Structures are given as C-alpha cells and as structure tokens.
DOKOL-965174 format. One record per residue (C-alpha): y negated, z negated, x negated. Coordinates in nm, 4 decimals. Example, Ala and Ser with C-alpha at 12.3 -4.5 7.8 and 13.67 -1.06 7.14 Angstrom:
2
north = 0.4500 | up = -0.7800 | east = -1.2300
north = 0.1060 | up = -0.7140 | east = -1.3670
end
This chain:
403
north = 1.8918 | up = 1.1669 | east = -2.9349
north = 1.7059 | up = 1.3779 | east = -2.6779
north = 1.4638 | up = 1.6205 | east = -2.8426
north = 1.1005 | up = 1.6492 | east = -2.7427
north = 1.0555 | up = 1.9270 | east = -2.4930
north = 1.0262 | up = 2.2786 | east = -2.6373
north = 0.7485 | up = 2.3593 | east = -2.3917
north = 0.4246 | up = 2.1703 | east = -2.4670
north = 0.3638 | up = 2.1348 | east = -2.0934
north = 0.6555 | up = 1.8996 | east = -2.0446
north = 0.6477 | up = 1.5468 | east = -2.1799
north = 0.9996 | up = 1.4150 | east = -2.2404
north = 1.0733 | up = 1.0532 | east = -2.3427
north = 1.1049 | up = 0.9912 | east = -2.7131
north = 1.4295 | up = 0.7959 | east = -2.6676
north = 1.5740 | up = 0.6053 | east = -2.8347
north = 1.2328 | up = 0.4825 | east = -2.9572
north = 1.1664 | up = 0.1584 | east = -2.7690
north = 0.8401 | up = 0.1477 | east = -2.5780
north = 0.7429 | up = -0.1676 | east = -2.7683
north = 0.7199 | up = 0.0448 | east = -3.0845
north = 0.3942 | up = 0.1890 | east = -2.9467
north = 0.2293 | up = -0.1529 | east = -2.9780
north = 0.3031 | up = -0.1508 | east = -3.3519
north = 0.1704 | up = 0.2022 | east = -3.4035
north = -0.1436 | up = 0.1850 | east = -3.1903
north = -0.3533 | up = -0.0294 | east = -3.4332
north = -0.2729 | up = 0.2167 | east = -3.7143
north = -0.4437 | up = 0.5143 | east = -3.5471
north = -0.8031 | up = 0.4648 | east = -3.6831
north = -0.6800 | up = 0.4275 | east = -4.0399
north = -0.4483 | up = 0.7259 | east = -4.0021
north = -0.7306 | up = 0.9470 | east = -3.8771
north = -0.9356 | up = 0.8688 | east = -4.1865
north = -0.6416 | up = 0.9072 | east = -4.4266
north = -0.5269 | up = 1.2354 | east = -4.2738
north = -0.8815 | up = 1.3740 | east = -4.2896
north = -0.9100 | up = 1.2902 | east = -4.6605
north = -0.5648 | up = 1.4237 | east = -4.7516
north = -0.5977 | up = 1.7443 | east = -4.5501
north = -0.9327 | up = 1.8280 | east = -4.7120
north = -0.7838 | up = 1.7575 | east = -5.0539
north = -0.4774 | up = 1.9747 | east = -4.9932
north = -0.6608 | up = 2.2456 | east = -4.7965
north = -1.0220 | up = 2.2731 | east = -4.9238
north = -1.0858 | up = 2.5530 | east = -4.6717
north = -1.1079 | up = 2.2839 | east = -4.4034
north = -1.3714 | up = 2.0755 | east = -4.5832
north = -1.6626 | up = 2.2612 | east = -4.4195
north = -1.5065 | up = 2.2113 | east = -4.0754
north = -1.4739 | up = 1.8337 | east = -4.1212
north = -1.8393 | up = 1.8199 | east = -4.2281
north = -1.9790 | up = 2.0903 | east = -4.0009
north = -2.1191 | up = 2.0940 | east = -3.6476
north = -1.7712 | up = 2.0774 | east = -3.4912
north = -1.6636 | up = 1.7717 | east = -3.6920
north = -1.6703 | up = 1.5395 | east = -3.3895
north = -1.4482 | up = 1.7741 | east = -3.1873
north = -1.2066 | up = 1.8050 | east = -3.4815
north = -1.1806 | up = 1.4286 | east = -3.5218
north = -1.1332 | up = 1.3955 | east = -3.1465
north = -0.8475 | up = 1.6475 | east = -3.1658
north = -0.6772 | up = 1.4570 | east = -3.4479
north = -0.7245 | up = 1.1310 | east = -3.2571
north = -0.5832 | up = 1.2810 | east = -2.9366
north = -0.2817 | up = 1.4233 | east = -3.1194
north = -0.1974 | up = 1.0832 | east = -3.2714
north = -0.2785 | up = 0.8812 | east = -2.9603
north = -0.0799 | up = 1.1121 | east = -2.7298
north = 0.2308 | up = 1.0637 | east = -2.9447
north = 0.1940 | up = 0.6859 | east = -2.9378
north = 0.1189 | up = 0.6754 | east = -2.5651
north = 0.4171 | up = 0.8979 | east = -2.4880
north = 0.6358 | up = 0.6346 | east = -2.6494
north = 0.4765 | up = 0.3700 | east = -2.4272
north = 0.4616 | up = 0.5892 | east = -2.1154
north = 0.6698 | up = 0.9092 | east = -2.1302
north = 0.5002 | up = 1.0519 | east = -1.8208
north = 0.1425 | up = 1.0269 | east = -1.9461
north = -0.0741 | up = 1.3369 | east = -1.8994
north = -0.1734 | up = 1.5181 | east = -2.2206
north = -0.4104 | up = 1.7855 | east = -2.0848
north = -0.7024 | up = 1.6846 | east = -2.3089
north = -0.4841 | up = 1.6893 | east = -2.6191
north = -0.3398 | up = 2.0278 | east = -2.5200
north = -0.6827 | up = 2.1901 | east = -2.4852
north = -0.8085 | up = 2.0443 | east = -2.8150
north = -0.4983 | up = 2.1711 | east = -2.9982
north = -0.5427 | up = 2.5158 | east = -2.8456
north = -0.8998 | up = 2.5048 | east = -2.9708
north = -0.7731 | up = 2.4417 | east = -3.3249
north = -0.5759 | up = 2.7673 | east = -3.2928
north = -0.8801 | up = 2.9520 | east = -3.1625
north = -1.0842 | up = 2.8327 | east = -3.4609
north = -0.8218 | up = 2.9708 | east = -3.7013
north = -0.8375 | up = 3.3089 | east = -3.5252
north = -1.2186 | up = 3.3083 | east = -3.5223
north = -1.2324 | up = 3.2415 | east = -3.8958
north = -0.9722 | up = 3.5061 | east = -3.9783
north = -0.6956 | up = 3.2794 | east = -4.1120
north = -0.3283 | up = 3.2956 | east = -4.0270
north = -0.1572 | up = 2.9898 | east = -3.8817
north = 0.0302 | up = 2.8913 | east = -4.1979
north = -0.2563 | up = 2.6782 | east = -4.3269
north = -0.2990 | up = 2.4921 | east = -3.9976
north = 0.0756 | up = 2.4352 | east = -3.9695
north = 0.0774 | up = 2.2994 | east = -4.3236
north = -0.2031 | up = 2.0598 | east = -4.2309
north = -0.0076 | up = 1.9398 | east = -3.9254
north = 0.3016 | up = 1.8720 | east = -4.1341
north = 0.0982 | up = 1.6939 | east = -4.4012
north = -0.0417 | up = 1.4708 | east = -4.1263
north = 0.3122 | up = 1.4022 | east = -4.0038
north = 0.4244 | up = 1.3005 | east = -4.3533
north = 0.1319 | up = 1.0603 | east = -4.3798
north = 0.2192 | up = 0.9135 | east = -4.0378
north = 0.5840 | up = 0.8777 | east = -4.1415
north = 0.4785 | up = 0.7009 | east = -4.4598
north = 0.2762 | up = 0.4579 | east = -4.2476
north = 0.5735 | up = 0.4068 | east = -4.0127
north = 0.7977 | up = 0.3194 | east = -4.3066
north = 0.5431 | up = 0.0597 | east = -4.4150
north = 0.5433 | up = -0.0858 | east = -4.0633
north = 0.9224 | up = -0.0882 | east = -4.0731
north = 0.9251 | up = -0.2963 | east = -4.3895
north = 0.6649 | up = -0.5339 | east = -4.2488
north = 0.8556 | up = -0.5964 | east = -3.9241
north = 1.2058 | up = -0.5531 | east = -4.0682
north = 1.2829 | up = -0.2571 | east = -3.8413
north = 1.6191 | up = -0.0851 | east = -3.8699
north = 1.6528 | up = 0.2354 | east = -4.0770
north = 1.8011 | up = 0.4007 | east = -3.7681
north = 1.4807 | up = 0.3391 | east = -3.5768
north = 1.2684 | up = 0.4893 | east = -3.8559
north = 1.4968 | up = 0.7947 | east = -3.8672
north = 1.4592 | up = 0.8335 | east = -3.4912
north = 1.0822 | up = 0.8095 | east = -3.5359
north = 1.0900 | up = 1.0833 | east = -3.8021
north = 1.2956 | up = 1.3157 | east = -3.5800
north = 1.0641 | up = 1.2602 | east = -3.2853
north = 0.7522 | up = 1.3010 | east = -3.5027
north = 0.8480 | up = 1.6381 | east = -3.6511
north = 0.9655 | up = 1.7650 | east = -3.3118
north = 0.6214 | up = 1.6603 | east = -3.1850
north = 0.4597 | up = 1.8609 | east = -3.4661
north = 0.6488 | up = 2.1674 | east = -3.3405
north = 0.4875 | up = 2.1022 | east = -3.0044
north = 0.1390 | up = 2.0814 | east = -3.1590
north = 0.1974 | up = 2.4052 | east = -3.3466
north = 0.3037 | up = 2.5784 | east = -3.0241
north = -0.0169 | up = 2.4687 | east = -2.8532
north = -0.2329 | up = 2.5940 | east = -3.1392
north = -0.0398 | up = 2.9210 | east = -3.1427
north = -0.1321 | up = 2.9680 | east = -2.7759
north = -0.5031 | up = 2.9404 | east = -2.8589
north = -0.4652 | up = 3.1652 | east = -3.1626
north = -0.2868 | up = 3.4413 | east = -2.9714
north = -0.5352 | up = 3.4126 | east = -2.6853
north = -0.8210 | up = 3.5049 | east = -2.9185
north = -0.6236 | up = 3.7824 | east = -3.0842
north = -0.5230 | up = 3.9349 | east = -2.7517
north = -0.8741 | up = 3.9578 | east = -2.6128
north = -1.0791 | up = 4.0087 | east = -2.9303
north = -0.9844 | up = 4.3757 | east = -2.9475
north = -1.1468 | up = 4.4728 | east = -2.6189
north = -1.3600 | up = 4.1788 | east = -2.5083
north = -1.7149 | up = 4.2000 | east = -2.6443
north = -1.7863 | up = 3.8461 | east = -2.5171
north = -1.4995 | up = 3.7137 | east = -2.7292
north = -1.6309 | up = 3.9013 | east = -3.0323
north = -1.9730 | up = 3.7461 | east = -2.9803
north = -1.8237 | up = 3.3974 | east = -2.9475
north = -1.6434 | up = 3.4658 | east = -3.2744
north = -1.9735 | up = 3.5697 | east = -3.4308
north = -2.1388 | up = 3.2515 | east = -3.3046
north = -1.8610 | up = 3.0384 | east = -3.4485
north = -1.8868 | up = 3.2028 | east = -3.7908
north = -2.2646 | up = 3.1623 | east = -3.8052
north = -2.2593 | up = 2.7991 | east = -3.6912
north = -1.9668 | up = 2.7083 | east = -3.9188
north = -2.2199 | up = 2.6887 | east = -4.1998
north = -2.2652 | up = 2.8403 | east = -4.5456
north = -2.1396 | up = 3.0387 | east = -4.7132
north = -2.1517 | up = 3.2979 | east = -4.4344
north = -1.8643 | up = 3.5511 | east = -4.4552
north = -2.1096 | up = 3.8406 | east = -4.4515
north = -1.8508 | up = 4.1201 | east = -4.4657
north = -1.6661 | up = 3.9774 | east = -4.1646
north = -1.9906 | up = 3.9151 | east = -3.9773
north = -2.1140 | up = 4.2685 | east = -4.0465
north = -1.7907 | up = 4.4131 | east = -3.9078
north = -1.8032 | up = 4.1926 | east = -3.5991
north = -2.1707 | up = 4.2783 | east = -3.5420
north = -2.0805 | up = 4.6460 | east = -3.5345
north = -1.7892 | up = 4.5929 | east = -3.2949
north = -1.9915 | up = 4.3625 | east = -3.0680
north = -2.3078 | up = 4.5789 | east = -3.0718
north = -2.5134 | up = 4.2846 | east = -3.1990
north = -2.7582 | up = 4.2783 | east = -3.4889
north = -2.7712 | up = 3.9765 | east = -3.7191
north = -3.1340 | up = 3.8561 | east = -3.7053
north = -3.3383 | up = 3.7357 | east = -4.0004
north = -3.4076 | up = 3.4151 | east = -3.8039
north = -3.2433 | up = 3.2406 | east = -3.5128
north = -3.3080 | up = 2.9432 | east = -3.2851
north = -3.0158 | up = 2.7156 | east = -3.1992
north = -2.9993 | up = 2.5283 | east = -2.8680
north = -2.7664 | up = 2.2310 | east = -2.8041
north = -2.6641 | up = 2.1826 | east = -2.4416
north = -2.5408 | up = 1.8696 | east = -2.2706
north = -2.2068 | up = 1.9307 | east = -2.0980
north = -2.0956 | up = 2.0120 | east = -1.8397
north = -2.2693 | up = 2.3485 | east = -1.8234
north = -2.2844 | up = 2.5366 | east = -1.4932
north = -2.1182 | up = 2.8798 | east = -1.4849
north = -2.4464 | up = 3.0382 | east = -1.3728
north = -2.6114 | up = 2.9576 | east = -1.7077
north = -2.4377 | up = 3.2459 | east = -1.8859
north = -2.5597 | up = 3.4984 | east = -1.6282
north = -2.9236 | up = 3.3941 | east = -1.6785
north = -2.9276 | up = 3.4400 | east = -2.0566
north = -3.0708 | up = 3.7438 | east = -2.2326
north = -2.8009 | up = 3.9890 | east = -2.3353
north = -2.8473 | up = 3.9281 | east = -2.7097
north = -2.8133 | up = 3.5484 | east = -2.6845
north = -2.4825 | up = 3.4245 | east = -2.8291
north = -2.3250 | up = 3.1436 | east = -2.6288
north = -2.0086 | up = 2.9385 | east = -2.6057
north = -2.0404 | up = 2.7147 | east = -2.3028
north = -1.6756 | up = 2.6028 | east = -2.2913
north = -1.6849 | up = 2.3892 | east = -2.6058
north = -1.7058 | up = 2.0070 | east = -2.5921
north = -2.0488 | up = 2.0573 | east = -2.7562
north = -2.1779 | up = 2.3820 | east = -2.5990
north = -2.4590 | up = 2.5692 | east = -2.7701
north = -2.6615 | up = 2.8900 | east = -2.7829
north = -2.7978 | up = 3.1114 | east = -3.0581
north = -3.1219 | up = 3.2878 | east = -2.9695
north = -3.2152 | up = 3.5669 | east = -3.2121
north = -3.5624 | up = 3.5109 | east = -3.3546
north = -3.8146 | up = 3.2392 | east = -3.2657
north = -3.8519 | up = 3.0782 | east = -2.9250
north = -4.1264 | up = 3.3001 | east = -2.7832
north = -4.2906 | up = 3.2424 | east = -2.4459
north = -4.0568 | up = 3.5021 | east = -2.2943
north = -3.7500 | up = 3.3321 | east = -2.4448
north = -3.8710 | up = 2.9935 | east = -2.3239
north = -3.9123 | up = 3.1277 | east = -1.9706
north = -3.5603 | up = 3.2716 | east = -1.9915
north = -3.4224 | up = 2.9330 | east = -2.0993
north = -3.6061 | up = 2.7432 | east = -1.8260
north = -3.4661 | up = 2.9794 | east = -1.5641
north = -3.1103 | up = 3.0049 | east = -1.7022
north = -3.0493 | up = 2.6361 | east = -1.7718
north = -3.1337 | up = 2.5356 | east = -1.4155
north = -3.1334 | up = 2.1628 | east = -1.4833
north = -2.8881 | up = 2.1553 | east = -1.7756
north = -3.0343 | up = 1.9224 | east = -2.0398
north = -3.0894 | up = 2.0923 | east = -2.3747
north = -3.2461 | up = 2.0420 | east = -2.7163
north = -3.4029 | up = 2.3342 | east = -2.9025
north = -3.3332 | up = 2.3276 | east = -3.2753
north = -3.5572 | up = 2.4641 | east = -3.5481
north = -3.5943 | up = 2.8379 | east = -3.6019
north = -3.4095 | up = 2.9071 | east = -3.9281
north = -3.2310 | up = 3.1858 | east = -4.1183
north = -2.8715 | up = 3.2300 | east = -3.9924
north = -2.7385 | up = 3.0687 | east = -4.3102
north = -2.9064 | up = 2.7434 | east = -4.1975
north = -2.7938 | up = 2.7617 | east = -3.8329
north = -2.5419 | up = 2.4821 | east = -3.8887
north = -2.8264 | up = 2.2504 | east = -3.9883
north = -3.0363 | up = 2.3514 | east = -3.6887
north = -2.7606 | up = 2.2792 | east = -3.4348
north = -2.6715 | up = 1.9544 | east = -3.6131
north = -3.0303 | up = 1.8328 | east = -3.5837
north = -3.0440 | up = 1.9374 | east = -3.2185
north = -2.7255 | up = 1.7436 | east = -3.1411
north = -2.8636 | up = 1.4428 | east = -3.3240
north = -3.1679 | up = 1.4510 | east = -3.0955
north = -2.9329 | up = 1.4571 | east = -2.7946
north = -2.7753 | up = 1.1386 | east = -2.9305
north = -3.1180 | up = 0.9808 | east = -2.9819
north = -3.2016 | up = 1.0636 | east = -2.6194
north = -2.8829 | up = 0.8843 | east = -2.5121
north = -2.9841 | up = 0.5875 | east = -2.7282
north = -3.3273 | up = 0.5733 | east = -2.5648
north = -3.5092 | up = 0.6497 | east = -2.8909
north = -3.6351 | up = 0.9938 | east = -2.7830
north = -3.7760 | up = 1.0409 | east = -2.4330
north = -3.5544 | up = 1.2487 | east = -2.2050
north = -3.6747 | up = 1.5802 | east = -2.0611
north = -3.5106 | up = 1.8992 | east = -1.9299
north = -3.5883 | up = 2.0754 | east = -2.2585
north = -3.6612 | up = 1.8771 | east = -2.5778
north = -3.7774 | up = 2.0396 | east = -2.9029
north = -3.6548 | up = 1.9189 | east = -3.2428
north = -3.9846 | up = 2.0318 | east = -3.3901
north = -4.1574 | up = 1.7404 | east = -3.2162
north = -3.9186 | up = 1.4773 | east = -3.3582
north = -3.8721 | up = 1.5680 | east = -3.7260
north = -4.0036 | up = 1.2348 | east = -3.8563
north = -3.7764 | up = 1.0451 | east = -3.6188
north = -3.4767 | up = 1.2550 | east = -3.7306
north = -3.5588 | up = 1.1829 | east = -4.0936
north = -3.6166 | up = 0.8107 | east = -4.0490
north = -3.2941 | up = 0.7658 | east = -3.8490
north = -3.0766 | up = 1.0031 | east = -4.0499
north = -2.8954 | up = 0.7122 | east = -4.2171
north = -2.9404 | up = 0.3879 | east = -4.0185
north = -2.7296 | up = 0.1785 | east = -4.2564
north = -2.9342 | up = 0.2876 | east = -4.5576
north = -3.2599 | up = 0.2302 | east = -4.3686
north = -3.1431 | up = -0.1212 | east = -4.2780
north = -3.0764 | up = -0.1951 | east = -4.6460
north = -3.4170 | up = -0.0556 | east = -4.7377
north = -3.5842 | up = -0.2745 | east = -4.4735
north = -3.3913 | up = -0.5807 | east = -4.5908
north = -3.5116 | up = -0.5213 | east = -4.9459
north = -3.8745 | up = -0.4531 | east = -4.8587
north = -3.9005 | up = -0.7407 | east = -4.6077
north = -3.7191 | up = -0.9924 | east = -4.8278
north = -4.0423 | up = -1.1893 | east = -4.8976
north = -4.0380 | up = -1.2960 | east = -4.5301
north = -3.6743 | up = -1.4106 | east = -4.5236
north = -3.7633 | up = -1.7800 | east = -4.5378
north = -3.9706 | up = -1.7715 | east = -4.2179
north = -3.8555 | up = -1.8681 | east = -3.8701
north = -3.7527 | up = -1.5895 | east = -3.6327
north = -4.0618 | up = -1.5786 | east = -3.4085
north = -4.3123 | up = -1.6120 | east = -3.6912
north = -4.1312 | up = -1.3494 | east = -3.8945
north = -4.1286 | up = -1.1065 | east = -3.6015
north = -4.5038 | up = -1.1450 | east = -3.5467
north = -4.5818 | up = -1.0875 | east = -3.9123
north = -4.3519 | up = -0.7821 | east = -3.9271
north = -4.5151 | up = -0.6271 | east = -3.6200
north = -4.8625 | up = -0.6933 | east = -3.7613
north = -4.7539 | up = -0.5459 | east = -4.0944
north = -4.6145 | up = -0.2338 | east = -3.9222
north = -4.9399 | up = -0.1622 | east = -3.7402
north = -5.1471 | up = -0.2465 | east = -4.0479
north = -4.9634 | up = -0.0177 | east = -4.2932
north = -4.9253 | up = 0.2691 | east = -4.0461
north = -5.2837 | up = 0.2770 | east = -3.9166
north = -5.4874 | up = 0.1457 | east = -4.2129
north = -5.7175 | up = 0.0214 | east = -3.9337
north = -5.9578 | up = -0.2769 | east = -3.9522
north = -5.8531 | up = -0.6125 | east = -3.8082
north = -6.0398 | up = -0.5531 | east = -3.4808
north = -5.8478 | up = -0.2330 | east = -3.4083
north = -5.5145 | up = -0.3797 | east = -3.5178
north = -5.5847 | up = -0.6717 | east = -3.2848
north = -5.6447 | up = -0.4335 | east = -2.9945
north = -5.3174 | up = -0.2532 | east = -3.0625
north = -5.1278 | up = -0.5825 | east = -3.0815
north = -5.3145 | up = -0.7489 | east = -2.7958
north = -5.4362 | up = -1.0405 | east = -3.0110
north = -5.7742 | up = -1.1576 | east = -3.1436
north = -5.9051 | up = -1.0036 | east = -3.4651
north = -5.9201 | up = -1.3497 | east = -3.6247
north = -5.5461 | up = -1.3880 | east = -3.5590
north = -5.4872 | up = -1.0559 | east = -3.7334
north = -5.6906 | up = -1.1678 | east = -4.0356
north = -5.4919 | up = -1.4903 | east = -4.0540
north = -5.1649 | up = -1.2978 | east = -4.0432
north = -5.2816 | up = -1.0484 | east = -4.3055
north = -5.3697 | up = -1.3345 | east = -4.5407
north = -5.0218 | up = -1.4731 | east = -4.4821
north = -4.8721 | up = -1.1338 | east = -4.5629
north = -5.0774 | up = -1.1095 | east = -4.8836
north = -4.9466 | up = -1.4511 | east = -4.9863
north = -4.5848 | up = -1.3419 | east = -4.9291
north = -4.5995 | up = -0.9876 | east = -5.0665
north = -4.8646 | up = -1.0198 | east = -5.3378
north = -4.9235 | up = -0.6933 | east = -5.5227
north = -4.6324 | up = -0.5182 | east = -5.3462
north = -4.8624 | up = -0.4105 | east = -5.0625
north = -5.0904 | up = -0.2404 | east = -5.3168
north = -4.8084 | up = -0.0534 | east = -5.4895
north = -4.7833 | up = 0.3027 | east = -5.3450
north = -4.4034 | up = 0.3215 | east = -5.3769
north = -4.3426 | up = -0.0142 | east = -5.2089
north = -4.5989 | up = 0.0609 | east = -4.9419
north = -4.4379 | up = 0.3969 | east = -4.8601
north = -4.0866 | up = 0.2453 | east = -4.8484
north = -4.2123 | up = -0.0407 | east = -4.6365
north = -4.3833 | up = 0.1894 | east = -4.3863
north = -4.0739 | up = 0.4115 | east = -4.3558
north = -3.8484 | up = 0.1091 | east = -4.2999
north = -4.0817 | up = -0.0487 | east = -4.0442
north = -4.1208 | up = 0.2765 | east = -3.8504
north = -3.7428 | up = 0.3195 | east = -3.8432
north = -3.6877 | up = -0.0344 | east = -3.7175
north = -3.9549 | up = 0.0163 | east = -3.4532
north = -3.7866 | up = 0.3371 | east = -3.3345
north = -3.4642 | up = 0.1427 | east = -3.2949
north = -3.6529 | up = -0.1164 | east = -3.0908
north = -3.5599 | up = -0.3821 | east = -3.3451
north = -3.7852 | up = -0.6354 | east = -3.5135
north = -3.5650 | up = -0.7039 | east = -3.8121
north = -3.2702 | up = -0.5441 | east = -3.9906
north = -2.9144 | up = -0.6425 | east = -3.9085
end
C-alpha cells in the first residue's frame, strides 16, 4: 500500500483505507482523547502537570487535532493540516523548554497509537471488517505517528538552535518553566536567569491576553517583562506588583488588546495566577464579568470562587432549595429571588421590596412562605451560608434555578 508521505507537509491518501472508514472512526475521537490522556499520564507521570496546568487546553487541542487530522485525511486526502502541524511543533518546543529529550514524547505518541489501534480492532469486530483492512489501518496509523514525531522534532530543534544565542528564546523558556507550575526546577531556572540576564523576583504578576496579539505589543513592554505572544493563550509575567508605572506601561503597550491581570504571587504560584486570569477571560465571554480593556482578577475573587465548579454549585443549590421543589415555576422563581436578596442583604422588608421593585407587604408575605418551607434551616449558620453561596452563584449565571 502507499505509505504516508515522509515529509509532514505533504498529505498523501491513506489507500487502501476506504473513505467510508472515517465515518466509523469519527465518533470515537472524544472517547479516545480522554483515554489517551489517562493512559499517557499513567505511563509518563512527568506529563501529569502539563495535562493539569495552564496549557492543558492547548495540549488537549493538539491531541484532538492529531486524531481528527488522521480521520479527516482518510475522508479527504487533500485536507489542510496547518493547525495540527503547528500544535505538534509546539509539543516539541515544550519538550525542549523543559529540558527533556524526545524519547518520552515519542513513547507517548506510540502509546496513543496503540490505544487507537485497540479501538479500531473493536470497531472491526462490531462491523465485521476484514482483518486486511485493520492491518492497513495499523500500517497507516504508525506511519502517521512517524509524521507527528517529525513535526515535533522540528519544534524541538528550533528551540535548541536558537536558545544558545537568542536571549528572547531563553526568556520564553524561563516563562514556560515558571508558568508550568510547581515544583519549579530551581537549578534550571537559576542557570537560565544567568544566561538571559534576568533576575527571578520574589513576586510576579501574571497577565492573560486575548489573542490575536499585535506585533507592536512586545515593543511596548518593559525589558524585564517575560512574554510569549505566539501561544494560543498568550500571556505576560511582570516582575513584582502592578505599580502605577507598570499599569501605565501595560495601557500603552496593549493598545486595545483585551487582557486580565492576575494576582501578584510568588513565582511558585504563577500557574495559579494565570489560570485564574484565563478563567476571568472565559467569564467575560460568558457575560458574567463586565468586559473592559484591562480587567483585574482582584476585583472578581468571589465570582471566581463561586463559579469554580458549576456542576458542584448546581448540586449544592438543588440540595439547599429542595424545600421549594413542589412549587410552580413562576412562584418558585419569585421566592428564590426574594430569598437571595434577603439572605445577602439582611435588610428589612421595606429595603428588600425596593431592591425587588415590589411592596414591602409582598416581601413579608413571601418571607412567611419561605419560613414555612425552610423552617429552622434559615436559622442554621451552615445552611444559611451554603444557601447564600448557591444563590449568589445562580444569580451570577443569570439563572433562577439549578439545572
């Protein structure tokens, strides 16, 4: 059978795999992504912090692109794979940044291929496919893995070639190591700091940027600010707190690029700071946090906490609001909104009525109804705290009741 092209820039047909085979493989991709992630972390614990760190979304996107590109090449041999190629090169760059050789990454690729082959064999039994077809799939799959390895090798060698003389590359490597999360490889960081003429601060402020980022941004940053603006999730590390001078620098350099300033933390906690900042970016997209050119995490800590686990918050709300389950939708919504304002403000009925836009007597009537349904639960500090947290979370989501 024709082999997959040796050069990763050329997409050859995977003959004799029939194009219809793609329709059988495509629904398996989500499950494969999850299974490969679990098995790779089990076999290669060094990757566990990457799957759980600030670059986890980009890593999962790379795995998804690698699997999807293989399937789509079966369906359409001429399909463009530029996004997959860049993500695979990034995997190689990460290995170089973290000081590993490529053997571990290649082992992870081949483990993923074995898992995919195992899934293909299961599909073959289900649809009574011929052994010849499964063998052809295996040949094409492992030739495809060679292609993925070549792409990652390109990224790896790119970093190695320029890291010796390029201070900017050294500083990007420093940024990656700091943001990768604890434990920090302090010996490696100390060596890189010396080579890059950069001093590791006692505190740092992370900034998450919304792509795409204009090329002029880099030129406007202070010289000691670490930046990687080419990543799918670009970010900055500002040594020390965000002083007035630093804030003026950011305002000038960003020039309209939306950004979220994380908390000022020790470098060992930088991964948390950038994770929180990216979460706020997501909440802006969801309409929960108001958009602005520069948003500060510091102003949204309660929102971050309340929405850190929406599924758990929904279960908490369902438990705490269970006494109202027997009521009709509209009546239940009114009582929940009255309860939210009541428990969060501790205000008298007149003030609650003003906030809700109803008469104080209506508020008193609703509060009596709530006392009848909840009884002593509203007097219990633990239940009251849980109830207030759940109601605030639901209100932030713009919902009146849990799913």
